[in-house]
N, C-alpha and C positions, 0 to 999 in steps of 0.2 A: 420165649413166648411173646408174640406181638402185643402191644398195648393199645387200648382204645380209651380215648378221653370222653368223660361224661360231664354233664353240667347239671347242677341241681340247685334249687333255691332252698335255703335253710334259714331258720330264724337267727337273729343276732345272738341270742342266748346260746344256741347250739354252736355257732361259729366261735364264740368266746370259749366255750368248753373245749372245742377241738384245738384251738390255739394254745390254751393252757396245757392240755395233755401232751401235744406234740413237743412243746417247749420243754416240759418237765421230763419227757422220756427220750428226747433226742431223736425223734423220728420225723419222717415227712408226712404231710397231710394225706397224700395219695396212698401211702402204705397203710395209714390208719383207716382210711375209708375202705380200701379193698379188704383189709382184715375184718372190719366190722360187717361189711356186706357178706363176706363168705361165712362168717359166724352166724349171722342172722338167717341166711338162706339155708344153712345146714340145720339150724334149729327148726325152721319151718318144715323141712323135709322129715326130720326125725322125731319131732315131738307132737303129741296130740294137740289139735288146735285149741282145746279148752285150757291148756296150761300155758299158752303164750299170752303174756300180760303186756298190753300195749303201754308204751312209755307215757302216753297222754290219753286222758279220757275226755270224751265230749259228752256233756250233760245238757239236757233241755233245761230251760229256766225252772220248770216245776221240779225236775229231779234235783237240781242244784239246791233249790229252796228246801226240799225234803232232807237232803244230805246235811245241809247246814243246821237244820233243826235237830237232827240226830247227834251232831257234835255238841250242841248246847245242852242236851239232856241224854248223856250216854247211859246205856243200860248197865246194870251191875254185872261184873264178870261172873262167869259160871264157875263151879267148883273145879272143873277140868282146867280152865285157864288159870285159876289161882294156883292150882297144884303145879302146872307147867312153869309159871313164873317163879314159884318157890323152889323149883329144881327137883320136885318129887317125880319119881318114875311112875309111868302109867301102869295101871293094873289091867289094861286092856288085854283080853284073851282072844287069840285067833282061833 
């Protein structure tokens, strides 16, 4: 199959992660990028849009302030989450 070269600007952090991964797994960057793109494109085709979680979230200043406040005063966990974390099986009936 003929190959086509692409060019993309990525963050320094992402480049470092790519470099570490290819070094640790003995693969070439191009192979990793193609594998990642194929995997991502397949997920976009096959999964509902609402289950695709972006790797980065962009928040407005107001949303960030609100999220920060929530982390300072977290709500009490529900019974369901306490049971889940304790390893108890759900009694949910279908």
